[in-house]
C-alpha positions in Angstrom: 91.5 105.6 90.1 90.0 106.9 93.4 91.9 106.8 96.6 91.0 107.9 100.2 93.8 109.1 102.5 92.8 108.9 106.2 95.3 110.7 108.5 95.0 113.5 111.0 98.4 115.1 110.1 98.3 117.4 107.1 102.0 117.0 106.4 101.6 113.2 106.2 98.7 113.5 103.8 100.7 115.9 101.7 103.6 113.4 101.6 101.3 110.5 100.7 99.6 112.5 98.0 103.0 113.3 96.5 103.9 109.6 96.5 100.6 108.6 94.9 101.0 111.2 92.2 104.3 109.7 91.2 102.5 106.5 90.1 99.0 107.6 89.3 99.1 111.2 88.3 95.4 111.3 87.4 94.1 109.6 90.5 91.2 111.3 92.4 92.6 111.6 95.9 90.1 112.3 98.7 91.3 113.2 102.2 89.9 112.7 105.7 91.4 113.8 109.0 89.4 111.5 111.3 87.3 108.4 111.5 84.0 110.3 111.1 85.1 112.1 107.9 86.6 108.8 106.6 83.2 106.9 106.9 81.4 109.8 105.4 83.8 109.8 102.4 83.5 106.0 102.0 79.7 106.1 102.1 79.8 108.9 99.5 82.3 107.1 97.3 81.6 103.3 97.5 83.6 102.9 94.3 86.9 103.7 96.0 89.8 101.7 94.7 91.9 102.0 97.9 91.7 103.4 101.4 95.0 104.3 103.1 94.2 104.3 106.8 96.1 105.5 109.8 95.6 103.4 112.9 95.8 106.4 115.3 92.9 108.8 114.7 91.8 111.7 117.0 88.2 110.4 117.3 88.7 106.7 117.6 90.9 103.6 117.2 91.8 102.8 113.6 90.8 99.2 114.1 87.3 100.3 114.9 87.2 102.2 111.6 88.7 99.2 109.8 86.0 96.9 111.3 83.2 99.3 110.2 84.7 99.4 106.7 84.8 95.6 106.6 81.1 95.4 107.7 79.8 97.9 105.2 82.2 97.3 102.3 83.8 93.9 102.7 85.4 94.0 99.2 87.0 97.5 99.6 90.8 97.4 99.5 92.4 98.9 102.7 96.1 99.4 103.4 97.2 100.4 106.9 99.8 103.2 107.3 101.1 103.3 110.9 103.8 104.8 113.0 103.8 101.5 114.8 105.3 98.2 113.6 103.9 96.1 116.4 103.6 92.5 115.2 100.3 92.0 117.1 98.8 95.0 115.5 99.8 93.9 112.0 98.5 90.4 112.6 95.2 91.8 113.7 95.0 94.1 110.7 95.5 91.2 108.3 92.9 89.2 110.2 90.5 92.0 109.4 91.3 91.7 105.7 93.8 94.5 104.8 95.9 94.1 101.7 98.9 95.8 103.1 100.6 97.3 106.1 103.1 100.0 105.5 105.1 101.5 108.4 105.4 105.3 108.1 109.1 104.9 108.7 109.4 103.1 105.3 111.5 104.8 102.7 109.7 106.5 99.8 110.9 103.8 97.3 109.6 101.0 99.6 106.2 102.8 99.9 106.0 103.2 96.2 106.8 99.5 95.6 104.3 98.4 98.2 101.5 100.5 96.7 102.3 99.2 93.2 102.2 95.7 94.5 98.8 96.2 96.1 97.4 97.7 92.9 98.7 94.7 90.9 96.7 92.3 93.1 99.4 91.4 95.6 99.6 91.7 99.4 102.4 93.7 101.1 103.7 92.5 104.5 106.8 94.4 105.6 109.7 91.9 106.2 110.9 93.7 109.3 107.5 93.1 110.9 107.8 89.4 110.3 111.3 89.3 111.8 112.6 87.9 108.5 114.8 89.3 105.7 113.3 89.8 102.3 113.0 86.4 100.5 115.5 85.9 97.7 114.3 85.5 94.1 112.2 82.5 93.6 114.2 81.3 90.7 117.0 80.3 93.1 117.0 76.7 94.3 115.5 76.7 97.8 117.3 75.2 100.8 114.5 74.4 103.2 114.3 74.9 106.9 113.3 71.6 108.6 109.8 72.8 109.2 109.2 73.8 105.6 110.8 70.6 104.2 108.2 68.6 106.1 105.3 70.2 104.2 105.8 67.9 101.2 105.7 70.8 98.7 107.4 70.3 95.3 110.3 72.6 94.3 108.0 74.4 91.9 105.4 75.0 94.7 108.2 76.3 96.9 109.1 78.8 94.1 105.5 79.8 94.0 105.4 80.2 97.8 108.6 82.4 97.6 106.8 84.7 95.1 103.7 84.8 97.2 105.9 85.9 100.1 106.9 88.8 97.9 103.2 89.6 97.5 103.1 88.8 93.8 99.7 88.1 92.2 99.0 84.9 90.3 99.5 86.7 87.0 102.9 88.0 88.1 103.9 84.5 89.2 102.9 83.2 85.8 105.2 85.7 84.1 108.0 85.1 86.6 108.0 81.3 86.3 106.7 81.1 82.7 103.8 78.8 83.6 100.0 78.9 82.9 97.7 80.7 85.4 95.6 77.5 86.1 98.9 75.8 87.0 99.7 78.6 89.5 96.2 78.4 91.0 96.7 74.6 91.5 100.1 75.2 93.2 98.6 77.9 95.4 95.8 75.6 96.4 98.3 72.9 97.4 100.3 75.4 99.4 97.3 76.6 101.3 96.3 73.0 102.1 99.9 72.1 103.2 100.0 75.2 105.5 96.5 74.5 106.7 95.3 78.1 105.9 92.5 79.5 103.9 94.0 82.5 102.1 97.3 83.9 100.8 97.7 86.4 103.7 97.5 83.5 106.2 100.0 81.6 104.0 102.5 84.4 104.2 102.3 84.6 107.9 102.3 80.8 108.4 105.3 80.3 106.1 107.3 83.0 108.0 106.5 81.4 111.3 107.8 78.0 109.9 111.1 79.5 108.8 110.6 80.9 105.4 113.5 83.2 106.1 115.8 80.2 105.9 114.9 79.5 102.3 117.9 80.4 100.2 
């Protein structure tokens, strides 16, 4: 496991390193204090498993750094860590392909859960950013908002959607619902088509906008 921490505050990097060590005690953790150091570290370590990137850097906008990472290493996993929870900034980050956005104000337990989720193949979108409460367990029978009910999804597909909203990977959904992975993939395909989106991140945002918070 090889992780790059990009933040100009030493205390923040120390805290993040401590959080990461709780989960991956043998991880190789590389640190960078600005965008220039970050790009040098990325070029020297193209096998990075994760980049934790602050949006406010002393030598440039974090989005510029994110765009450069995407251009040079499109498959590299990036999670944004930011003091801001501005919805426009978060939407822009996901449009640029991040796999998570964690506000620095998040509690330690939340940050740990978010990082574990990302490493299991999921996507972390903080509920407070979407203006919605955390979705309930997908095993509960959903009561649909009018907008969601018009999508024509089956009850099982809605259960899959609820788990997608929690950022769970296809394999995790298989275990949760006790169904085969090809079946989950088929359900995800139907959900993307119904929401008129092309990937899981867009599905999360679209479902939230349609009233996923009203699913009980």
